[in-house]
N, C-alpha and C positions, 0 to 999 in steps of 0.2 A: 870520492870519485868525481871527476867532472865529466859531465857528458849531457847529450840530449835527452830530454824528457818529452816523449811523443803522447798526444792524445788525438787521434785521427787527423785532423787538419792543423793542430797547434803543436809547434815545436818550442821548447824553451830550454835554455841551457840551465843544468844545475851548476852553481858556482859556489862549492864550499869555502874557498879561500877567501870569500867576501864576509863570511858569517862564522868563521874560526872562533874567534872571541866570545861570541854566545855560548859556545860549548866548552870554554874553559882552555881552549887552544891558542897558540901564538899566531897572530894575524900579520902577515906580511906587510910591511909599510915601506914604500906606497904599494897599494893593491896591485897585483899582476894585472896588467891590461888584457882584456879578452874580449874579442869582438863577437856579439851575440847575433851580427848579420841583420841588416835592414830587410833582406829578402825574406826572413823568416816572419816577418812582422806584416809582410803584403798578404799573407794567406787569410783569406775569409771564406766562410762556407756560402756566403750569398753570391760572392763574386766568382767562386770557383766551382759553380754547380757541376761543370762538365766533369769534374775530377771524380770518379767513383773508386778508383783503386789506390788509396792513400798511401798503402805499402810500397807500391811502385813509384808513387810521387815523391816519397821521404826516403827511398832506398838508401841514399849517402849517410843520412842520419841514423838510421837503422844499423847500418855497417859500423858506424862509429860507435854506437851503444854496444854492439857485440863485442868490440874491441876493448871493453871498460877494464879488464885486468892490466891491460897495459897503461892506462890512462889513470891508474890509481895514485891519487896524491896523499899520502900518509903524513900528517902533521902530528908528530910526536911531542914537539916542545909545548911546555904549559904556558898559559898567559901569564906574564909579568907586568907588574905597574910601570916600570920604566919603559917597556915597549909600548904600552898603551899611551904613555906621555908623548911619546915619539909620533905615535899616531895622530893624536890630537893635534900636535903641532904641525904636522902634515896637513892634516884636514883644514886646519886654521888658514893655511897659505892657499888652498885649493878652493875654498868656499867664501861666501861673503855672508857676514853675519848683519840681519836687521833686526833691531829691537823695536817693540811697539809699546805704547803706552799700556799700563796694567789696566784690565777691564774693572779690578775692584782691588782696594787695598786691604780688604777684610782677609783675614786668615780663612782658608777653606773649611777648618774645623769648628769655626765660629758661625759658618752660614748654616742657618737653620733650613733643614730639609722638610718640605711639606708636600702633601700631595696636591696641591693646587698648582704647584710649578711656578710659585711666585718669587723664587729666591733670585739674586742677582745673576747668577749663572743661566738659569732658565729664560730669564727675560732678555739676557744680551743674545743668547742663542736664537731665540724667537724673531729677535729684532734684525737676525742676519749677521751677526758678527761672528768670526771665527774666534773662540776664545781659547787662549793658552791654557794647556793642562798642567804649567809647572805648579801652581797651587796644590793641585791634587797629588803630583808625584813627590811633592816635599813631605808628604805623609805616608809614603811607600817605603817601607824598610825591609831589609832581608834579613833573615834568621840566621 
């Protein structure tokens, strides 16, 4: 179901079509465009102190939530590798890839972990570098 999630002043849209692949479902490519409205992001409890009835303020989103049965997006198709390759090709056209120099050539499994935190990863992050996680992810496997 796609619809607004409301917590007092904050309204955010739940967009399942953007995360379908994570749940083994076919994700549309390109993803369906859906505006989350800049007006929703202007709400701030400090700036909107005069608002005391958030139910009245967000009545249109509450009405939309109440119509959730009509806005049910059932995705029955199962994720397939060729659909994922299409998605990656589309994503590659839409984004810009920036490569950085590796912070270490050492394999993450060979980096000794110590309580002092004097390994290359800890030294680099303390120095203010944003260290990529690729070396760690190379060790993550699915069963």
